[in-house]
C-alpha positions in Angstrom: -39.1 40.3 103.2 -40.9 40.2 100.3 -41.1 36.5 99.9 -42.3 35.6 103.3 -44.7 38.6 103.4 -46.5 37.0 100.8 -46.3 33.3 102.2 -48.0 35.3 105.5 -50.8 37.0 103.5 -49.8 40.6 104.5 -48.6 41.6 101.8 -43.8 46.8 99.3 -38.8 53.0 92.9 -38.1 56.2 93.4 -40.3 58.2 95.9 -38.6 61.3 97.3 -42.1 62.9 97.6 -44.9 62.2 100.2 -46.3 59.0 98.9 -49.8 59.2 100.6 -51.6 62.3 102.3 -53.8 60.6 104.7 -56.6 63.3 104.6 -60.5 63.7 104.1 -61.0 61.3 101.2 -64.2 61.5 98.9 -65.9 58.7 100.3 -65.7 60.8 103.5 -67.9 63.4 101.8 -70.3 60.5 100.3 -68.4 59.6 97.1 -66.6 56.7 96.7 -62.7 57.4 95.8 -62.9 54.6 93.1 -66.5 53.7 91.8 -67.1 50.6 90.4 -68.3 50.1 86.6 -70.8 48.0 84.8 -68.8 45.9 82.2 -69.9 46.6 78.5 -70.1 42.7 77.7 -69.5 39.6 80.0 -67.1 36.9 79.2 -64.4 34.4 80.4 -61.6 35.1 82.2 -58.8 33.4 84.3 -57.3 34.7 87.5 -54.1 33.2 89.2 -53.3 34.0 93.0 -50.6 32.7 95.1 -52.3 32.4 98.2 -55.5 30.5 99.2 -56.7 32.9 101.8 -56.4 35.6 99.1 -58.2 33.4 96.8 -61.0 33.2 99.2 -61.3 37.0 99.8 -61.0 37.9 96.3 -63.6 35.0 95.6 -66.0 37.0 97.6 -65.4 40.2 95.7 -65.6 38.4 92.3 -69.2 37.1 93.0 -70.3 40.6 94.2 -68.9 42.0 90.8 -70.7 39.3 88.9 -73.8 39.7 90.8 -74.3 43.5 90.6 -71.9 44.5 87.6 -71.5 41.8 85.4 -74.1 39.1 85.1 -72.9 36.1 83.3 -69.4 36.8 83.4 -67.0 33.9 84.5 -64.0 33.8 86.3 -61.9 30.6 87.0 -59.9 31.8 90.0 -56.6 29.4 90.5 -54.2 29.5 93.3 -50.6 28.6 91.9 -48.4 28.2 95.2 -46.0 30.7 95.6 -43.0 28.3 94.9 -44.4 27.4 91.6 -46.4 30.9 90.6 -43.3 32.8 89.1 -41.7 29.8 87.5 -45.1 29.2 85.7 -45.8 32.6 84.6 -42.4 33.3 83.3 -42.9 29.9 81.2 -46.4 31.0 80.0 -44.8 34.5 79.0 -42.6 32.8 76.7 -45.6 30.7 75.3 -47.7 33.6 75.2 -50.5 31.5 77.3 -51.0 33.6 80.2 -53.9 34.0 82.5 -56.2 36.9 81.8 -55.7 38.6 85.4 -53.1 37.8 87.9 -51.3 39.1 91.0 -47.8 41.0 90.7 -45.4 41.6 92.9 -43.5 45.2 92.5 -40.0 43.4 92.7 -41.1 41.2 89.6 -42.8 43.6 87.4 -39.6 44.6 85.5 -39.5 41.3 83.9 -43.3 41.4 82.6 -43.2 44.9 81.7 -40.0 44.5 79.4 -41.2 41.9 77.7 -44.3 43.6 76.7 -46.6 40.9 78.8 -48.9 43.4 80.4 -52.1 45.2 79.4 -51.8 49.1 79.9 -54.7 50.0 82.4 -53.8 53.8 82.2 -56.8 54.3 79.5 -59.3 52.3 81.7 -58.4 54.4 84.8 -58.7 57.7 82.9 -62.0 56.7 81.5 -63.4 55.5 84.5 -62.2 58.9 86.3 -59.6 57.3 88.8 -57.2 59.7 90.2 -54.4 57.5 90.5 -52.5 59.9 92.6 -54.9 58.9 95.9 -52.8 55.6 96.1 -49.5 57.4 96.3 -46.3 57.2 94.6 -45.1 54.6 96.9 -47.6 51.9 95.7 -48.0 52.8 92.0 -44.6 54.3 90.8 -42.9 51.0 90.4 -45.7 49.7 88.1 -45.4 52.5 85.9 -43.7 52.2 82.5 -43.1 53.4 78.9 -42.6 56.8 77.9 -45.5 58.3 79.4 -45.4 56.1 82.3 -48.6 54.7 82.3 -49.9 52.4 84.9 -50.0 48.8 84.5 -51.5 47.6 87.9 -54.0 48.2 90.3 -53.0 48.0 93.9 -54.0 45.4 96.3 -52.8 46.1 99.4 -49.6 47.5 101.1 -47.1 46.9 103.9 -44.5 49.4 105.5 -42.1 49.1 108.1 -41.8 50.4 111.9 -40.0 49.6 115.0 -41.4 47.1 117.4 -40.3 47.9 120.8 -40.3 46.0 124.1 -41.8 48.6 126.7 -40.7 46.3 129.7 -36.9 46.4 128.6 -37.2 50.2 128.2 -39.1 50.4 131.7 -36.3 48.5 133.4 -33.4 50.2 131.5 -35.1 53.6 132.4 -35.5 54.8 128.8 -38.2 56.8 127.5 -40.3 55.3 125.1 -39.6 56.8 121.3 -41.9 59.2 119.5 -42.3 59.6 115.7 -39.9 62.5 115.9 -37.0 60.5 117.2 -33.7 60.5 115.3 -30.9 58.3 114.4 -29.1 59.9 117.1 -31.9 58.9 119.8 -31.8 55.5 118.5 -28.3 55.1 118.9 -28.5 56.3 122.7 -31.5 54.1 123.4 -29.7 50.9 121.7 -26.9 51.8 123.9 -28.8 52.2 127.0 -31.0 49.1 126.4 -28.0 46.6 125.7 -27.5 44.5 128.8 -24.6 42.1 127.9 -24.7 40.0 131.3 -28.3 39.2 130.4 -27.5 38.4 126.5 -30.1 41.5 125.8 -29.2 43.8 122.7 -30.6 47.1 122.0 -31.8 46.5 118.6 -31.7 44.5 115.6 -32.6 46.3 112.4 -30.4 45.6 109.6 -31.9 42.3 108.3 -33.1 41.9 104.9 -34.4 44.2 102.2 -37.8 45.2 103.0 -37.5 45.3 106.8 -33.9 46.1 107.2 -31.2 48.5 106.0 -32.8 49.7 102.7 -35.1 51.9 105.0 -32.2 53.6 106.6 -30.6 54.4 103.2 -33.7 55.8 101.7 -33.8 58.4 104.8 -30.8 59.9 103.5 -32.6 60.5 100.1 -30.9 57.9 98.3 -32.8 55.4 96.5 -31.7 51.8 97.9 -29.8 49.1 96.2 -30.9 50.2 92.6 -31.7 53.4 90.9 -35.2 54.0 89.6 -34.1 53.5 85.9 -32.5 50.2 87.0 -29.2 51.4 85.4 -26.8 51.0 88.3 -26.3 49.9 91.9 -26.5 52.9 94.6 -25.0 50.9 97.3 -21.7 52.9 97.1 -23.4 56.1 96.9 -22.8 58.3 99.9 -26.3 58.0 101.4 -25.9 54.4 101.3 -22.5 54.3 103.0 -23.6 56.7 105.6 -26.7 54.5 106.7 -24.7 51.2 106.5 -21.8 52.6 108.4 -24.2 54.0 111.2 -26.0 50.3 111.6 -22.5 48.8 111.6 -21.1 51.3 114.4 -23.9 50.0 116.5 -23.1 46.5 115.5 -19.3 47.3 116.3 -20.4 48.6 119.7 -22.1 45.7 120.6 -25.7 47.0 120.6 -26.8 44.7 117.8 -26.4 41.2 117.5 -24.6 39.2 114.9 -26.1 37.1 112.1 -24.6 34.0 113.7 -26.1 35.2 117.2 -29.8 35.8 115.7 -30.0 32.7 113.7 -29.9 34.0 110.2 -30.5 36.8 107.8 -34.2 36.6 107.8 -36.1 39.4 109.7 -38.1 36.4 110.7 -35.0 35.2 112.7 -34.6 38.6 114.1 -38.1 38.9 115.0 -38.2 35.8 116.9 -35.2 37.2 118.7 -37.3 40.2 119.7 -40.3 37.9 120.8 -37.8 35.7 122.8 -37.2 38.8 124.7 -33.3 39.1 123.6 -33.4 42.5 121.9 -35.2 45.6 122.6 -36.0 47.0 119.2 -36.6 45.1 115.8 -37.6 46.6 112.8 -40.7 44.8 111.2 -43.5 44.9 108.7 -47.0 45.6 109.4 -47.8 42.0 108.4 -45.9 40.9 111.8 -48.8 42.7 113.9 -50.8 39.5 114.5 -47.8 37.4 115.3 -46.8 39.9 117.9 -50.4 40.4 119.3 -50.7 36.6 119.4 -47.0 35.7 120.9 -45.2 38.7 122.7 -45.4 37.9 126.4 -44.2 41.4 127.4 -45.7 45.0 126.8 -45.0 46.4 123.4 -45.7 48.8 121.1 -44.7 50.1 117.5 -43.0 53.6 116.5 -42.1 55.0 113.0 -38.5 54.5 112.2 -36.1 57.4 113.2 -35.2 60.3 111.3 -31.9 60.9 109.7 -30.4 64.0 111.5 -29.7 65.9 108.2 -32.7 65.4 105.8 -35.1 65.0 108.7 -36.9 62.1 106.9 -38.3 58.5 108.3 -38.7 56.6 105.1 -40.3 53.1 105.3 -39.9 50.6 102.2 -43.3 50.0 101.2 -44.5 47.0 99.1 -47.7 46.8 97.6 -49.0 43.7 95.5 -51.1 44.6 92.2 -53.6 43.3 90.0 -52.6 43.1 86.3 -53.7 42.0 83.2 -52.1 39.9 80.4 -51.4 41.8 77.3 -52.7 38.8 75.3 -56.1 38.5 76.9 -58.9 38.0 74.5 -61.2 40.1 76.9 -58.9 43.1 77.8 -62.1 45.1 78.6 -63.6 42.6 80.7 -60.1 42.0 82.3 -59.7 45.9 82.9 -63.4 46.2 84.4 -62.8 43.3 87.1 -59.5 44.8 88.2 -61.3 48.1 88.4 -64.0 46.4 90.9 -61.3 44.8 92.8 -59.4 48.1 93.6 -62.7 50.3 94.2 -64.0 51.0 97.5 -66.6 48.4 97.4 -63.9 45.7 95.9 -61.6 46.7 98.7 -63.9 46.3 101.7 -63.7 42.6 101.2 -59.9 42.8 102.4 -60.5 45.3 104.8 -63.3 43.3 106.3 -61.0 40.2 106.3 -58.3 42.2 108.2 -54.5 41.5 108.5 -53.7 42.8 104.9 -53.9 46.7 104.7 -56.2 47.9 101.7 -54.5 50.0 99.1 -57.6 52.5 98.8 -57.1 55.2 101.4 -60.6 55.4 102.2 -60.6 52.1 104.0 -57.3 52.0 106.0 -59.3 53.0 109.3 -61.1 49.9 108.7 -58.1 47.8 108.6 -56.8 49.6 111.9 -60.0 48.8 113.4 -60.0 45.1 112.4 -57.1 44.8 115.0 -59.7 45.7 117.7 -58.5 47.0 121.1 -55.0 45.9 120.7 -53.4 48.6 122.7 -50.9 49.2 120.0 -50.5 52.2 117.8 -51.3 50.7 114.7 -51.6 54.0 112.8 -47.9 54.2 112.9 -48.0 52.0 109.8 -50.3 54.1 107.9 -48.2 57.2 108.9 -45.3 55.6 107.6 -47.0 56.1 104.2 -46.6 59.7 104.2 -43.0 59.7 102.7 -42.0 56.0 101.5 -39.7 54.4 99.4 -41.2 52.1 96.6 -39.6 48.8 96.0 -36.6 49.0 93.4 -35.0 45.7 93.1 -36.1 42.7 91.1 -35.5 39.1 92.0 -32.2 38.4 90.2 -30.1 40.1 92.9 -32.3 38.9 96.2 -29.4 36.8 97.5 -26.8 39.3 96.6 -28.5 41.8 98.8 -30.5 39.9 101.4 -27.8 37.2 102.6 -24.3 38.0 100.9 -24.2 41.8 101.9 -25.8 41.3 105.3 -23.5 38.3 106.4 -20.4 40.2 105.0 -21.1 43.3 107.0 -23.1 42.0 110.4 -21.2 38.7 110.6 -17.9 38.5 108.9 -16.5 41.6 109.7 -16.2 43.4 106.3 -16.0 47.1 106.0 -19.1 48.7 104.6 -17.1 50.0 101.5 -15.6 46.6 100.6 -19.2 44.8 101.0 -20.9 47.5 99.0 -18.3 47.5 96.2 -18.3 43.4 96.3 -22.3 43.5 96.1 -22.4 46.4 93.2 -19.8 44.4 91.1 -22.6 42.0 90.8 -25.5 43.9 90.8 -24.4 45.8 87.9 -24.1 42.8 85.7 -27.6 42.0 86.2 -29.0 45.5 85.2 -30.7 45.7 81.9 -28.2 48.7 80.7 -25.4 46.6 81.5 -26.9 43.5 80.1 -27.4 44.8 76.6 
């Protein structure tokens, strides 16, 4: 639910390899993982973000950058509401009048990269000695572009997906709590045991929408969800996609998962509210849902990693990371890159870590994010662990409605077969891909 994610402040290509090893970081040994650099010459920049809360946090970081690394620099930080943000940016791409620095979402990156609208940040990261692999491929591969696969964004934050489960319902049904090693078979058994038709309680609701739902299960098969990394073809009809979708439809057909109509919509918010109401024992949800669950859940609950595919042994979360990018036409490219370097540095990222809620991209600060929740009694480390083998966002905005609404409704409400629904979706998706459009 990338759109909702960004609106709620909690901001997720091709990632078959482990995305981020949570081992000792350079900072643990006293050396920052990413160190800020003094700017060579101050100047003026404009910067756009789409969230007022982000603007407050980023504004504090900019003030520190100005004071300690670039005295005399000026930054006009503007908030463009989400509903207008992307329309304004696209208009400005055509007119060549873009902000110097702005936030980017993985699912929107292709348009700007393919229109040569972004500054290549790789030379600046290289000059500053930044080992970009520390971010993990899940965060940055969707922001790579060109023959050399240079990096065009510095990651701001991330969110991953896990299973939120109602421990009270587990206890009442005599079902053991899940572990990080559980499998799809274990999940199916639990969903069956937790389903209680007499009390209108379902075992699970895990299919809704791109980030929270069915693509995580596709990724666990080793298949890139929806669109392959080169954006040349739809993958919904691939064997792995059909395996995952048929597994989920099997649970739905058995009555262990509610229909879209019963839940009240295709949004993961609808499914999560169903869980908060005690009507479903297990729901797939993003790390951005933690504050809401802590505040609103009236039952005992916890989170656990997505179950592992029995053949691949993999649990794969869709990870989404918002990035900082700069305009290719900025009059101050060195200054823009220097600001981005500060914002993604250990020092700059501490402003987000201290604010809580949003998980900082820099691995040196992720424990600080966990600690920001205090004694919640919940295994928040689960969301960090989900980075280990994660799947970056592979889609872009032209196909959102088709994959988030139509596909889900066709399979989990209208009774269409997985094969027919996948074929229907791919017929449209392939018309939207660049290789087909040329």
